[in-house]
C-alpha positions as CSV (number, residue, x, y, z in Angstrom):
1,M,10.9,-15.4,62.4
2,K,12.9,-12.9,60.4
3,T,13.4,-13.4,56.7
4,K,16.8,-12.7,55.1
5,Y,17.8,-12.0,51.5
6,V,20.8,-11.6,49.2
7,V,21.0,-10.0,45.8
8,I,23.2,-11.9,43.4
9,K,24.6,-10.2,40.3
10,D,23.8,-12.2,37.2
11,T,24.9,-11.7,33.7
12,I,21.4,-10.6,32.7
13,C,19.9,-9.0,35.8
14,P,20.3,-9.1,39.6
15,A,18.4,-11.8,41.4
16,L,16.9,-11.4,44.9
17,I,16.8,-14.6,46.9
18,I,14.7,-14.8,50.1
19,F,15.4,-17.4,52.9
20,P,14.8,-18.0,56.6
21,E,16.9,-16.4,59.3
22,Y,18.6,-19.6,60.5
23,I,20.6,-19.7,57.2
24,L,23.7,-17.6,57.0
25,H,23.9,-15.0,54.2
26,S,27.4,-16.2,53.4
27,I,26.2,-19.7,52.2
28,F,25.2,-18.0,48.9
29,N,28.8,-17.0,48.1
30,S,29.2,-20.1,46.0
31,I,26.3,-19.1,43.7
32,G,27.8,-15.8,42.5
33,K,28.8,-12.3,43.4
34,I,26.6,-10.9,46.1
35,T,26.0,-7.2,45.8
36,S,23.8,-6.6,48.8
37,A,22.2,-8.4,51.7
38,G,20.0,-7.9,54.7
39,F,16.5,-8.6,55.9
40,V,13.0,-8.6,54.4
41,N,9.8,-7.4,56.0
42,L,7.2,-9.3,54.1
43,K,4.3,-7.4,55.6
44,T,5.6,-4.0,54.5
45,K,7.4,-5.6,51.5
46,S,10.7,-3.8,52.3
47,C,14.4,-4.6,52.5
48,Y,16.6,-3.3,55.2
49,G,19.7,-3.9,57.4
50,E,22.9,-5.7,56.7
51,S,24.7,-9.0,56.6
52,I,27.3,-9.5,59.3
53,S,28.7,-12.7,57.7
54,L,29.2,-10.9,54.3
55,K,29.9,-7.5,55.7
56,L,27.4,-6.0,53.2
57,K,24.5,-3.6,53.6
58,S,21.2,-3.6,51.9
59,N,20.5,-1.3,49.0
60,P,16.9,-0.4,49.9
61,K,16.0,1.5,46.7
62,R,17.2,-1.2,44.3
63,D,16.4,-4.2,46.5
64,N,12.8,-3.0,47.2
65,N,12.2,-2.8,43.4
66,L,13.6,-6.3,43.0
67,L,11.4,-7.5,45.9
68,K,8.3,-6.0,44.2
69,I,9.1,-7.8,41.0
70,L,9.6,-11.1,42.9
71,L,6.4,-10.8,44.8
72,R,4.6,-9.5,41.6
73,D,3.4,-6.5,43.5
């Protein structure tokens, strides 16, 4: 199963949220401004791709750094 993610802009810092592929990226619109979205490879610990429902691409450099913080890697 693929794993998806969104990055939500917060007033303090961006937050990366990981969730299963059967959930649409767009469900997170109500939480805040989404700045990037795509898929996560948890084996390689990398973000890639895009969200069709949000029409947003991943931002690999920033999103991978957020993922490393989230996974405490």
